[in-house]
Structure formats: structure tokens, C-alpha cells
N, C-alpha and C positions, 0 to 999 in steps of 0.2 A: 341509242336504244330504240328511239321512235322509228327510225328508218328500218331497222331490222325487224321490229315487231310488225310493221306494216307488211313486210315481205312474208312474215309468218302467216298473217291474216289472209293474204292473197293466196298463199300455197294451201292453207287449210280449206279455203273456199273451193279450190280446184280439186282437192282430195275428196271433199264432200260430193261434188258433182260427179266425179268418176266412180265413187264407191257407193252410190245410193242403193244399188241392188246387190252389193257385195256382202259376203259373210265377214264376221270379225276376223281381223288378221290379214285381209286381202285388200281392203280399200286403199286405193291410190297407188298400189304397187304396179310397177311396170313389168314387162316380160323379161327384162334383164335380171340376171342372177345377182342378188345383193346379199352379202353376208353381214350379220350384225353381232355385236358383242356388248353386253352391259358392263358398266364400270361401277355399279353399286347394286346392293342387294335388292333394293326396292324395285328398280327397273328390271332386274333379273326375274323377280317374281311376276311382274306385270307381263313380261314377254312369255313366260310359261302359261299364264292365264289366257293371254291372247291366242297362243297356239292351241290350247285346249278348247277355247270357245269356237275357234275356227273349225277344228276337227268335228266338234259336236254339231255345229250348224251345217257343215257339209253333208253329214250322213243323216241329218234329221228327217229330211223329206224323201229319202230314198225308200222304195217299196220293199226291197229284198230284206228278209229277216237278218241276214248277215250284216247289212248296213245298220239295222236297228241295234244289233249287238255293238257295233263300233261306236254308235252315238252314245249308248249307255256307258261304254268304257270311258268316253270323253267326259261325260257328266260325273262319273265316279272319281275320275282323276281331278276334276275341278273341285269336287267336294273335299278331296284329300288335301289339296292346297289351301282352300279357304278354311279348313278346320283349324289351321294354325291360329293361335289366339291373336297374333299381331297383324294378320293380313288385312282385315277391315280397317284397323287403326292406321296402318301404313298407307292405304289408299286414301283415306280421309286426310292424312297429313299432306300427301302430295297434291290433292285437290286444293287444300287450303293454301299451300305454297304457291301454286299457279294462280289462284285467285288474288293472292297478295301482290304478286308481280304485276298483274293486270291493273290492280287498283293504283299502284304507284305510277304507272305510265298513262293512265286514262286521260289525263289532262294534256297529254302531248299534242302540240298543234299539227303534227304531220301524220297523225294516225287517224284512220277511218273510225270515227267515234261509234258509228252504228254497228260496224262489224265487230269492234272491240266489245261493245256492250252485249251483243248477241253471244259472243264466245264466253264472256263472263257469266251471263245468264245460264248458259248451258252447263258450265262448271258448277255454279251454285245449285242448279237443279239436281245435278248428279250427286253432289254432296248431300243435299237434303234427302234424296231417295235412299242413300246409304245410311244416313242417320235414322231414317224411319224403319230400317230393318230391325226386327226383334232378334237380339243375340247376334251370332256370327252369320256371315253370308251363307245362304243355302241351308240354314238350320232346319227348316221344315223338311227339306229333302233328306237330311240326315236321319229323320225319323220315319221316312216312308218305308213301309214294310217290305215291298219288293226290292227296292234299292238296297236296303240293309241286308237282305238275304244274298243278293248278288255280290255285294261288297265282301261279305263274310267268306264267300267261296271263291272270290276273285283271284286269290293267290295259288289256286290249285294248278299243278303242272298239267299242261295240255288244255287249259281252259275249262269252261263250265259245260259239262255235257248234260243231256236231258235227264239222265238218272241222278245227277247231282242236285238239280233244282227242277222238279216236275212243274212247279208253278211258273217258273221262268220259261220252260219249254212250252207250256200251254200258252203263255202270253205271246211268244214269238210266232205261234201258229195262228194268231188272230189276224183278221183282215188288215191290210196295210193302213187303211184310213183310221182304224181304231188305235193301232200302234203309234201312228204319227200324232194323233190327238193327244195321247198320253205324253209322248216325248216333248211336244210343244208346251204342254202344261208344265212339265218339269223345267224346261229351259226358260219359261216365263219367270220362274222364281229367281233366275240369274240375270234378268234383264238389266237391273240397275248396275250389276257388276260389269256387264258387257259395255254399257254406256260409259262408265267411268274409265275402264281400261282403254277404250277406243279414244276418248278425249285426251287422256294423259299421254299416250304414246304418239298420237297424231301431233300434239304440241311439241313433244321432244324431237320427233323426226323432222318436222318442218322447220325447227329452230336452227338447224345446222347449216353451214355453208360447205360446199364441196371444193376440195383442192386436188390438183394433180400432183402426186408425190411419187418418189421412186424408192423401192426397196433395194438397197445395195446388196448384191449377192443373194437376193431373195429374202433379205431380212430388213424389217423396219421397226424402229423403236422410238418412243416419244414420251417425254415427261408431261404431265398435265398440271396446269396452274391450279393449286389448291384453293385459290381465291375465286376461281371461276371453274368449278369442277365439271368435267364432261360426264354426261349420264350414259351415253351410248356412242359407239363408233360403228360406222357403216362403210363397207368396202364394196366397190364395184369394179370389176375387171373389164379390160377390153375384150371384144369378141374374139380376137386372135389368141387370147390367153385362156380359152375355154378348157384347156387341159389342167389348169391350175385351180387350187383352192387354198384359202388361208387358214392357218392354225393361229388363233388369237388368244392371247392371255393378258391379264391385266386387272387392276382394281384401283379405283379412286385416283391415284396420283401418277399412274404410268400404264402403258400398254405396249405390247410387242406383237408383231405380225411376222410369221414365218410361212412363206409360200411353199406348197408341196405340189408335185406334179405326178400325174398318172399316165403320162404319154407313152413311156417305153414299155413297161411290163404290166400295166394295169394296177400295180401296187404303188401306194404313195411313197415317193422319195423326195428328199429335200431339193428344192429348186435353187441353183446357185447363180443364176443369171440376174442382172439388174432388171427390175420389173416396175413399170409405171402403172399406177392405178389411181382410181378416184377414192379419196378418203373424206368422209363427212364426220365431223365431231359435233355431236348433238348435245345441246345444253340449253334448257329453257329456265 
């Protein structure tokens, strides 16, 4: 455990250096196409949150009003996810679980004690910030007048037009610096969420080891040890297999991967040839 944890600490340090200027959901990612699939509901929710945080952060500082619309869509989707009564509790449970693991191995002789303490401090700070939130995550944004109006009309076919929400139409016509100031203020309310999601998923991703495996006839299946459950599987294909993509299914104690090809017709069809790929089973 000590050896593997030290590798995780080293990889997390590399991720932090590569992703200092990156938005959530992109830090440490390479240019290679990687497919991921969660094997429990907690990680599934965290991946959705990471995706939405990344979307909102990307459009946040763009000047075009259409980009501001996209940023707000991301924020409203985040609020829809965090409005679930168990989201905050599940994140706190995962932070506590990770902190508990670090506590148990902190005395290991082969672990960089300083790096381990830094990671533990980061997790404990993230947990403390989540605990300090009043009510659910983003509760103050749920009460924001403009966001409430936009959310109420958000399900209209064709989107929200100027005649649907004149107040929103007026806001979108404001100078970009004023719109960005408001968007940044809204996102600041979700900063503790962003920190917690980034820490948890970075730990999960860097905890896995990659193996070269082969999908016989394009199909790969594997049972998972319930005593050491896998949180997330990651799949990376060779450059020569860029016409393939995996359809992944699974939950907790098993997963299967069926490769599909779009080479011939542009429409996905089952790939029946043996295919070697990189598989990472992530479990912290």
C-alpha cells in the first residue's frame, strides 16, 4: 500500500503542475482520447459535476452573449444536481473515506510524509468548507431572482427568447465585463464544490494502474473483487484504432466493454476483431 500510495502522490503532484491554469475537468488530461465509466453512483455524480463545472468555467470569461448563455446553462444544471438532498452528504462521505485511508497509512516508512500531509490537509480543508455551507450546495444561487426566472423558463422548446424573459434579454445586452463579473460571483458560490470534486476524482484517477488487455472479438468482460471495489474504469485506444469507441456497461462488481466502429459507413457497428487497449481500474 505504501509503494502504491507514493506513486499516487507523485502522479498527483504532476497533475497539479500540469493543470494549474486548467479549468475543472481538464487538469492533467493528455491529448489522447480516454473513455471513462463509473462503477458506483457516487463517482457517477462526481463526474457529472466535473463536466458541468468544466463547461461553466470554459464559457465564463467569454465575451459573446451566447457564451454567457452557455455558462448560465452550466450553472443551472449544476444547481439541479446539487439540489438533490444527498449530494452534499455523499461528497462529505467520500472526503471522509479518503482522509481515513490517508490516516491509516500516514506512518508508512516509504511514503513522502510531507506530500501525504499536504494532501490530507487539502482534503480536510475541502471537507471543512463543505461543512460550512449553509444548507445544500448552491442554496443561495437557488434563491437568486434572475437564475430562478431563467430556470423556470429553461424547459421551453427552442430555448429562452427575448420576449420570454425581458430581464434576461436586458442582462445579456450588458457590457461583457459586467456579465463576467456576475458570472464569476455566481461561480464563487460553487468554489468549495469545485475543490472537493477535483480532489476526489484526481485521487481516484491516479490510484489506478494501467494494463494492456485484449477484447476478444471486440468484447471484454471482467468481474470486480467486491472486497476491493473499482470506482472507475478508464480506456485508452491505440492511435491506429481511432475509428473505434467503446460502449461500457457495468456496476460495482462487473463491467463489460463492447467496441464499435464507424469506419465503413459512418454509422456505429459492432467491431468483431480482437482489439488491444489500455485499461485502468481506478480505486482509492
